[in-house]
N, C-alpha and C positions, 0 to 999 in steps of 0.2 A: 422485517421480512427475513426469514432464514430458511434454508433447506439444502437438499442435496442436488447437485448438478450432474446430469448424465450427458457427457459429450457425444457429439455426432462423429467426432474424429478422435477416438481414444488413443490412437497411436501418437498423436501430437502432444499428449499430456505428459508432463514431467512429474513422475510420481505414480501413485495408484489411482487410475481413472474411476474406480468404483467408490472412492472416499472423498469426493470433492464437495466441500461445504461452502455455500455462500452465506454471508452475514448481512447483506443488504441488497436491495433491488439494483443498486449501482454496480455492485460486484457481479451479480447475475448478468446484467447487461454486458459488462466487459468480458465475462467468461464466454458468453454466446458469440461475441465479436471475435475474440481470439481463436475460439474453436473453429470458426468457419472462414476466417480471413486467410486468403491464399498467401499473403505476405508474412504470415506467422507460421514458422516451422515447428515451434514448440512453445509450450506455456505451462505454468504451474501456479498453484494457489498455496501460499504459506509454506513453500518448499525450501526457502532459504532462511538461515538464521544469521542475524547480524548482532554482535555484542555491542552494547552501548552503556555508557556510564550515566546513571540517573543523577540529575541535579538535585533531587530531593534527598537521597540518602548517600550519594557518593559511591554507591556500589555498582558493579557490572551486572546488567540484566540482559535477557535475550529478546530481540525484536524480530518478528516474523512479518516482513513486508507482504502486502496482499497478493502480489503476483510477480512472477518472473516471466519475461517474454523473450523469445529468440526469433529474430526476423531473418528473412531470406538473404538480406544484405550482410548478415553476420553480426548485426547489432544485438546486444543483450541488454535488456532494460528491467530494472526492478521498479515496480509500480506500487505506490501507496494511494488508496482511494479514500478521500476525505471530503466532507463538506467544505466549501470555500471559506466559510466563516471560521472554521477550526484551524485554517492555515494562516490566519491573521492574528496578530497580537491583540488581546482583548483591551478595549478602551476602558479606563477606570471610571466607574460611576461616581456621582457626587458623594454617595455613602457606600462604603464597602459592604458587600453582602457575601454570604456563604457561596452563592452561585458564582459571583465574580472570582472569588478565591479558587473555586474548583476549575473555572475556565482558565485562569492563569497557570495553575498547577498542570492541567492537561496540556496546555500550550507549551510550557517549558519542557515537559517530558517528551512531547512529540518533536520539538525542535532538536533535542538531544538524539532521538532516534534517527531523524532525517539527516542530521549532520554525520552521524556514524554510518548510515547507509550510503551517503554520498562518498565518504572516504573509502568505505569498503568497495564500492563499485569502481572507483578510480584505480585501486590497486589491481583490479581484474580487467581493466579496460572496458567496463560496462558503464551504463548510464543509470541514474536514479531520477525518477519522475513522480511528482505528486499530481494526481488527477482529481479534479473537482467536478462538480456538475457543469462547470463552464467548458471543460474539455470533453466530458462525456456526452453532454446533450447540447453543447453550443450555446448555453445560457449565459 
């Protein structure tokens, strides 16, 4: 599920409120929540760039966390939205498959991104949070 999001409160959006793209129903759900929640004074989607070193090629790449959120209490949080399963190290199967290798590769790159985002946030006094379906829907 992918599409354009039109905020009810465009003045809260950090960036261009006419160009907000969601890439999943989970992102759409969180956009609606951030847009209408009175404890959120500002939010953006893929508006922050975090450099990270890929464990695959050793080169620096650019990571765009899903959301940035500014709260009334002054907290700033970078948010990554991922399925819970993708936040866990893949368990090796009895026989290695191409699918398992892809899962491990994705996990290693994601870990590098998240570690870089966490360090980036700490230098700014921000927080980094990975949100899964467990946080979004309480599952």
